[in-house]
Each structure stands twice: as structure tokens, then as C-alpha cells.
ZAFIKOL-962171 format. One record per atom (N, C-alpha, C): residue in one letter; x, y, z. Coordinates in pm, whole numbers, padded with zeros to 5 digits, always signed. Example, Ala and Ser with C-alpha at 12.3 -4.5 7.8 and 13.67 -1.06 7.14 Angstrom:
% ZAFIKOL-962171
A+01319-00569+00780
A+01230-00450+00780
A+01320-00330+00780
S+01285-00225+00708
S+01367-00106+00714
S+01290+00003+00787
This chain:
% ZAFIKOL-962171
X-02939-00931+00529
X-03070-00940+00463
X-03070-01046+00355
X-02962-01053+00278
X-02952-01154+00173
X-02949-01294+00233
X-02876-01311+00344
X-02870-01442+00409
X-03007-01486+00459
X-03083-01392+00513
X-03218-01424+00561
X-03307-01467+00446
X-03298-01397+00334
X-03379-01430+00216
X-03344-01569+00165
X-03216-01598+00154
X-03172-01729+00106
X-03214-01840+00202
X-03204-01814+00332
X-03244-01914+00432
X-03392-01945+00420
X-03472-01843+00398
X-03616-01864+00382
X-03646-01947+00257
X-03575-01919+00147
X-03593-01994+00023
X-03556-02140+00041
X-03444-02167+00106
X-03401-02305+00129
X-03498-02379+00220
X-03550-02307+00321
X-03645-02370+00413
X-03772-02412+00338
X-03818-02330+00248
X-03936-02365+00168
X-03908-02483+00076
X-03789-02490+00020
X-03755-02598-00072
X-03750-02734-00004
X-03700-02736+00120
X-03688-02865+00191
X-03809-02893+00280
X-03907-02805+00274
X-04033-02831+00343
X-04035-02801+00490
X-03953-02706+00533
X-03954-02667+00675
X-04067-02567+00695
X-04157-02601+00785
X-04273-02516+00810
X-04245-02420+00926
X-04315-02307+00922
X-04305-02207+01029
X-04159-02164+01055
X-04081-02155+00948
X-03941-02112+00965
X-03935-01960+00976
X-03858-01911+01073
X-03843-01768+01096
X-03695-01732+01092
X-03654-01661+00987
X-03513-01624+00971
X-03484-01497+01052
X-03490-01512+01181
X-03468-01396+01269
X-03319-01365+01277
X-03288-01245+01322
X-03149-01202+01334
X-03074-01288+01434
X-03141-01322+01544
X-03078-01404+01648
X-03046-01542+01593
X-03139-01599+01519
X-03117-01733+01462
X-03003-01732+01362
X-02996-01628+01280
X-02889-01620+01180
X-02753-01602+01247
X-02747-01525+01354
X-02621-01506+01426
X-02574-01636+01491
X-02669-01711+01550
X-02633-01839+01611
X-02587-01940+01506
X-02652-01938+01390
X-02613-02027+01280
X-02470-01995+01234
X-02439-01866+01222
X-02305-01826+01181
X-02200-01867+01280
X-02228-01851+01411
X-02132-01890+01515
X-02114-02041+01519
X-02223-02116+01498
X-02217-02261+01503
X-02126-02318+01395
X-02134-02261+01276
X-02055-02313+01163
X-01937-02222+01127
X-01906-02127+01216
X-01793-02037+01198
X-01799-01966+01063
X-01915-01912+01030
X-01933-01838+00905
X-01918-01689+00935
X-01828-01626+00865
X-01800-01484+00889
X-01794-01409+00757
X-01807-01277+00766
X-01788-01192+00650
X-01639-01160+00639
X-01577-01204+00531
X-01434-01185+00510
X-01410-01102+00385
X-01311-01016+00392
X-01274-00935+00277
X-01183-01014+00186
X-01205-01003+00055
X-01124-01073-00043
X-01013-00979-00088
X-00888-01025-00075
X-00774-00945-00116
X-00722-01001-00247
X-00725-00917-00350
X-00688-00963-00484
X-00545-01014-00491
X-00451-00938-00438
X-00312-00976-00449
X-00283-01103-00371
X-00340-01114-00252
X-00313-01232-00170
X-00364-01359-00237
X-00474-01347-00312
X-00530-01464-00378
X-00444-01515-00491
X-00350-01435-00540
X-00263-01474-00651
X-00130-01529-00603
X-00110-01540-00474
X+00019-01577-00420
X+00048-01726-00439
X+00169-01755-00485
X+00220-01891-00494
X+00273-01928-00356
X+00211-02025-00288
X+00246-02058-00149
X+00389-02109-00139
X+00430-02193-00235
X+00567-02246-00232
X+00669-02134-00248
X+00640-02043-00341
X+00729-01929-00361
X+00731-01839-00238
X+00618-01827-00172
X+00609-01747-00051
X+00700-01802+00058
X+00700-01933+00076
X+00785-01995+00177
X+00933-01977+00145
X+00967-01987+00016
X+01106-01966-00025
X+01149-01823+00006
X+01060-01729-00025
X+01090-01588+00003
X+01106-01563+00153
X+01020-01623+00233
X+01028-01605+00377
X+01164-01652+00430
X+01209-01768+00380
X+01337-01821+00424
X+01452-01730+00382
X+01446-01682+00256
X+01552-01595+00205
X+01557-01463+00280
X+01439-01407+00310
X+01433-01280+00382
X+01485-01297+00525
X+01448-01408+00588
X+01494-01433+00725
X+01646-01441+00731
X+01705-01511+00635
X+01852-01523+00632
X+01918-01388+00607
X+01853-01307+00524
X+01912-01177+00488
X+01906-01077+00604
X+01791-01072+00672
X+01774-00969+00775
X+01844-01006+00906
X+01887-01131+00921
X+01953-01171+01045
X+02084-01096+01067
X+02146-01050+00961
X+02274-00980+00974
X+02256-00830+00994
X+02131-00784+00996
X+02103-00641+01015
X+02025-00619+01144
X+02048-00505+01205
X+01965-00464+01318
X+01831-00413+01264
X+01729-00414+01348
X+01596-00370+01304
X+01597-00226+01255
X+01680-00145+01314
X+01686-00004+01274
X+01751+00015+01138
X+01818-00089+01087
X+01887-00080+00958
X+01815-00157+00848
X+01691-00198+00873
X+01610-00267+00772
X+01498-00173+00729
X+01499-00131+00604
X+01403-00034+00552
X+01310-00097+00450
X+01190-00037+00442
X+01092-00079+00342
X+01037+00043+00271
X+01033+00034+00139
X+00983+00144+00056
X+00860+00095-00020
X+00758+00181-00029
X+00638+00141-00103
X+00560+00264-00147
X+00477+00244-00250
X+00393+00351-00303
X+00246+00329-00266
X+00172+00437-00256
X+00028+00431-00238
X-00035+00549-00312
X-00160+00534-00349
X-00231+00638-00424
X-00322+00715-00329
X-00318+00847-00338
X-00404+00933-00258
X-00503+01004-00350
X-00631+00971-00339
X-00736+01039-00416
X-00776+01165-00339
X-00699+01270-00358
X-00711+01389-00275
X-00837+01470-00301
X-00903+01447-00415
X-01025+01524-00447
X-01151+01439-00437
X-01138+01318-00383
X-01254+01229-00374
X-01353+01280-00268
X-01483+01279-00298
X-01583+01323-00199
X-01600+01217-00091
X-01651+01253+00025
X-01673+01154+00130
X-01780+01054+00091
X-01766+00932+00139
X-01864+00827+00108
X-01988+00835+00197
X-01976+00905+00309
X-02088+00919+00400
X-02101+01064+00441
X-02222+01105+00475
X-02244+01240+00523
X-02366+01243+00613
X-02376+01343+00697
X-02493+01360+00784
X-02588+01459+00717
X-02711+01417+00693
X-02806+01503+00624
X-02948+01464+00662
X-03045+01546+00624
X-03186+01518+00651
X-03254+01459+00529
X-03181+01437+00421
X-03239+01378+00301
X-03139+01283+00236
X-03190+01193+00153
X-03106+01097+00085
X-03041+01161-00037
X-02922+01111-00067
X-02850+01160-00184
X-02841+01049-00288
X-02859+01085-00413
X-02840+00988-00520
X-02692+00970-00546
X-02655+00862-00612
X-02514+00836-00638
X-02453+00938-00732
X-02323+00962-00718
X-02254+01052-00808
X-02115+00994-00836
X-02059+01037-00946
X-01928+00987-00987
X-01820+01057-00907
X-01736+00978-00841
X-01630+01034-00759
X-01518+01093-00843
X-01451+01190-00786
X-01338+01254-00853
X-01216+01161-00843
X-01155+01130-00958
X-01045+01033-00962
X-00907+01099-00965
X-00899+01227-00932
X-00768+01291-00928
X-00684+01231-00814
X-00558+01203-00845
X-00478+01137-00744
X-00333+01188-00744
X-00268+01158-00633
X-00124+01174-00617
X-00067+01038-00580
X+00055+01012-00619
X+00125+00894-00570
X+00216+00938-00456
X+00197+00877-00341
X+00277+00908-00223
X+00368+00789-00194
X+00496+00813-00182
X+00595+00708-00160
X+00653+00723-00020
X+00646+00615+00057
X+00685+00621+00197
X+00799+00523+00225
X+00879+00560+00324
X+00995+00479+00362
X+01010+00482+00513
X+01031+00365+00572
X+01052+00358+00718
X+01135+00234+00750
X+01190+00232+00870
X+01267+00114+00910
X+01183+00021+00996
X+01239-00095+01028
X+01161-00203+01089
X+01113-00172+01230
X+01192-00102+01308
X+01150-00076+01445
X+01082+00060+01462
X+01060+00132+01351
X+00984+00256+01356
X+01059+00376+01409
X+01191+00365+01425
X+01267+00478+01478
X+01299+00581+01370
X+01289+00541+01243
X+01316+00634+01133
X+01202+00630+01033
X+01114+00727+01044
X+01007+00744+00945
X+01056+00852+00849
X+01111+00809+00739
X+01181+00895+00644
X+01103+01022+00616
X+01162+01135+00649
X+01089+01263+00642
X+01076+01315+00500
X+01168+01277+00411
X+01163+01326+00273
X+01065+01245+00191
X+00936+01262+00219
X+00832+01190+00147
X+00836+01228-00001
X+00825+01129-00086
X+00826+01152-00230
X+00683+01158-00282
X+00646+01271-00341
X+00512+01291-00397
X+00522+01305-00548
X+00438+01230-00620
X+00436+01237-00766
X+00297+01280-00811
X+00291+01386-00891
X+00163+01440-00936
X+00162+01454-01088
X+00051+01507-01142
X+00038+01529-01286
X+00098+01663-01329
X+00090+01761-01244
X+00130+01896-01281
X+00278+01920-01259
X+00337+01996-01349
X+00478+02030-01336
X+00503+02115-01211
X+00412+02207-01185
X+00429+02296-01069
X+00293+02321-01007
X+00270+02268-00888
X+00146+02289-00817
X+00143+02431-00761
X+00029+02496-00774
X+00016+02634-00726
X+00037+02648-00576
X+00010+02539-00504
X+00022+02547-00359
X+00168+02533-00312
X+00259+02495-00405
X+00399+02480-00369
X+00475+02608-00402
X+00604+02602-00389
X+00689+02719-00409
X+00681+02769-00553
X+00635+02891-00575
X+00614+02944-00709
X+00743+02994-00774
X+00851+02995-00701
X+00976+03046-00756
X+01055+02940-00834
X+01011+02812-00825
X+01083+02705-00889
X+01018+02666-01021
X+01000+02760-01111
X+00928+02736-01236
X+01004+02648-01333
X+01137+02653-01330
X+01215+02582-01429
X+01264+02446-01380
X+01239+02412-01257
X+01287+02285-01205
X+01182+02176-01225
X+01226+02060-01276
X+01134+01948-01297
X+01117+01867-01169
X+01216+01868-01084
X+01206+01800-00956
X+01244+01901-00848
X+01153+01931-00760
X+01175+02034-00659
X+01191+01969-00523
X+01306+01990-00460
X+01330+01938-00326
X+01282+02040-00225
X+01181+02005-00151
X+01127+02093-00049
X+01177+02047+00089
X+01141+02118+00185
X+01191+02089+00319
X+01139+01956+00373
X+01014+01926+00346
X+00954+01807+00403
X+00916+01701+00300
X+00941+01727+00172
X+00907+01627+00071
X+00983+01654-00058
X+00984+01552-00143
X+01040+01565-00278
X+00925+01557-00376
X+00926+01643-00476
X+00813+01651-00570
X+00858+01622-00713
X+00788+01530-00778
X+00810+01499-00919
X+00673+01493-00988
X+00678+01487-01119
X+00552+01481-01193
X+00570+01403-01323
X+00460+01346-01371
X+00451+01289-01506
X+00303+01278-01541
X+00274+01235-01661
X+00134+01232-01708
X+00045+01140-01625
X+00101+01034-01572
X+00022+00937-01497
X+00033+00953-01346
X+00116+01046-01301
X+00140+01065-01157
X+00182+00934-01092
X+00272+00863-01157
X+00313+00731-01108
X+00464+00720-01104
X+00512+00625-01025
X+00654+00602-01011
X+00715+00554-01143
X+00829+00610-01178
X+00904+00568-01296
X+01047+00535-01254
X+01121+00474-01344
X+01259+00437-01314
X+01346+00560-01289
X+01325+00664-01367
X+01405+00785-01350
X+01378+00855-01217
X+01251+00856-01175
X+01216+00919-01046
X+01274+00839-00931
X+01262+00706-00939
X+01315+00624-00831
X+01467+00635-00825
X+01532+00652-00939
X+01677+00669-00940
X+01718+00790-00856
X+01646+00900-00872
X+01676+01022-00795
X+01654+00997-00646
X+01541+00934-00614
X+01510+00908-00473
X+01611+00812-00411
X+01644+00705-00481
X+01736+00603-00431
X+01876+00661-00411
X+01919+00742-00504
X+02049+00808-00494
X+02053+00898-00370
X+01945+00971-00347
X+01935+01059-00230
X+01939+00979-00101
X+01867+00867-00096
X+01863+00783+00023
X+02000+00720+00051
X+02065+00671-00052
X+02197+00609-00036
X+02299+00711+00018
X+02297+00831-00035
X+02390+00934+00011
X+02360+00974+00156
X+02234+00972+00192
X+02198+01003+00331
X+02251+00897+00426
X+02240+00770+00386
X+02292+00661+00470
X+02445+00668+00479
X+02508+00707+00368
X+02654+00719+00367
X+02699+00831+00461
X+02626+00941+00460
X+02660+01054+00548
X+02647+01016+00695
X+02555+00922+00725
X+02536+00877+00863
X+02622+00756+00896
X+02702+00711+00798
X+02788+00594+00814
X+02706+00470+00851
X+02594+00452+00780
X+02504+00339+00806
X+02501+00245+00686
X+02508+00116+00711
X+02488+00013+00610
X+02350-00047+00633
X+02260-00033+00536
X+02121-00073+00558
X+02072-00166+00447
X+01961-00232+00476
X+01893-00319+00380
X+01762-00253+00340
X+01736-00246+00210
X+01613-00185+00160
X+01532-00292+00088
X+01410-00317+00138
X+01321-00418+00080
X+01225-00349-00017
X+01216-00403-00140
X+01137-00342-00246
X+01048-00444-00315
X+00937-00394-00374
X+00854-00476-00462
X+00934-00511-00588
X+00892-00617-00651
X+00954-00657-00778
X+00891-00578-00893
X+00901-00447-00883
X+00844-00355-00981
X+00956-00303-01070
X+00935-00300-01202
X+01041-00264-01296
X+01095-00124-01269
X+01010-00033-01220
X+01054+00102-01191
X+01154+00111-01078
X+01164+00006-00994
X+01259+00005-00883
X+01397-00044-00924
X+01410-00094-01046
X+01536-00151-01091
X+01611-00048-01176
X+01709+00016-01115
X+01781+00126-01179
X+01929+00092-01193
X+01995+00160-01286
X+02138+00142-01309
X+02217+00233-01215
X+02214+00197-01089
X+02287+00272-00988
X+02342+00173-00886
X+02471+00183-00859
X+02535+00094-00762
X+02550+00168-00630
X+02469+00134-00530
X+02475+00206-00402
X+02600+00167-00322
X+02639+00254-00234
X+02755+00229-00148
X+02715+00181-00010
X+02598+00223+00037
X+02558+00192+00174
X+02422+00125+00184
X+02363+00088+00073
X+02231+00026+00074
X+02234-00105-00005
X+02189-00212+00060
X+02172-00340-00009
X+02025-00358-00043
X+01995-00400-00164
X+01856-00416-00209
X+01811-00561-00196
X+01686-00577-00156
X+01622-00708-00152
X+01486-00696-00218
X+01470-00762-00333
X+01345-00756-00408
X+01256-00874-00372
X+01129-00845-00345
X+01031-00949-00318
X+00983-01011-00449
X+00948-01138-00446
X+00897-01206-00564
X+00758-01152-00600
X+00718-01163-00728
X+00585-01114-00769
X+00472-01182-00691
X+00368-01103-00660
X+00246-01151-00594
X+00269-01202-00451
X+00377-01165-00389
X+00400-01204-00250
X+00399-01084-00156
X+00387-00964-00212
X+00399-00843-00130
X+00287-00829-00027
X+00168-00880-00059
X+00057-00867+00036
X+00082-00949+00162
X+00170-01048+00154
X+00205-01130+00271
X+00336-01086+00336
X+00430-01037+00256
X+00564-01010+00306
X+00596-00864+00323
X+00520-00778+00261
X+00551-00635+00261
X+00488-00565+00381
X+00570-00516+00475
X+00515-00451+00595
X+00424-00333+00565
X+00462-00248+00469
X+00382-00130+00439
X+00250-00165+00371
X+00241-00285+00316
X+00117-00329+00252
X+00023-00396+00352
X+00071-00414+00474
X-00009-00480+00576
X-00087-00381+00660
X-00170-00300+00594
X-00259-00203+00659
X-00186-00082+00716
X-00056-00064+00681
X+00013+00059+00722
X-00026+00172+00628
X-00027+00141+00497
X-00071+00240+00398
X-00177+00179+00310
């Protein structure tokens, strides 16, 4: 609609008579000049292209010595678990309302060929003990459950101490399986811990390159 309005304004300015900004005409104009609606990605727009190429070369050299099953990627995402739906089926219109901003941080880990989707998902919330979880663990600050690990802090966000626990657990798991693996991480300060792994080699991505190089950031999460 905005394109049609602008086209009509420009036509009047340059003196085009009997101009009709029909849908068909606008679609043909877009195809003729390859004009499309594209989404703007904030992180990708900040990427240093030269640095990106250097990272690509370094990553390629590093992963060549590992099998795809031994290359892992770890990343965080935010889950707005109390957010209302953006669309609904109804017989009347709804006015806008403020969405609920309650969130959890969900941390996921998987390998390159998809054979190992790490089952011990790390969840970080605001509450020390969620009512929906095991009520017998009142005194534990970090509760290891069967299908996930649970931590909490005021911001429900990853911290260095939480990642230390998770990284230590992952390294010991790889050691128990007698696996030497590569773990690719964002250049986030919380990922840099004082722990020397025995079976995991770390590879940190340069700042502002994760939207191009990070597999989990490429529409996986």
C-alpha cells in the first residue's frame, strides 16, 4: 500500500497522466528491477567482512582435523514463555496490548552432523525453585534433572559461573565416551572460564561474526 501511494505521488510530480498503481503493475515493476522485501539483521549489518574471511579460514583449518560428529556448537536463546499470541481468530478486532516479557534462557548444544542433540538442555530462570519442577530440591541452587539442567539468577541469563558448571559437565561426558571434540562458542565473556578441559578444544568466534558463522544462529534457534 505504501509503495502504491509513493508511486502515485511520483507520477503526479513528473506529470504522468492517467497513472494507475495497480497491484499487477507494482508486481511487474518489482520483478523488472529485482526489488524485494528483505529483512534487516542487526548483527549481520555490523560484521567486518575482512575479519569474517579470516575467521572462515581459521575455522576451516581447525575443523579439518575433526569428524563432523566431533564438532559441537553451543548457543543461547531467549524463550518468552508467557507472551500472548500475535494473531487470533475472532469476530471482532482487538486493540493493542503490552506483551508479557517474562523469559527463560535456553542453552542448546549439538554436533555438526546432527547425530548428537545434547539432551541435558540448560535452562536459566529468575526463580530459585520453579513450582513445576521437583519440590524436594529446596536447598539446591543448581538442580540436575533427567532431561535438563536448571540454574537461576536475577536476569535469567548466562553467567561465567553457570557456564563453568555446564562446560565441566560436558567435558566429563566426552571423557567418559573417550571422545576428543571441538566446541565452537560466541566471543561472550561468560563463556571464558578458568577451567582446563581434557577432551574439549574451544574455538571462539570473533565479535559480530556469529550471524554468518554460527550454525545455531542460522535459523536453528
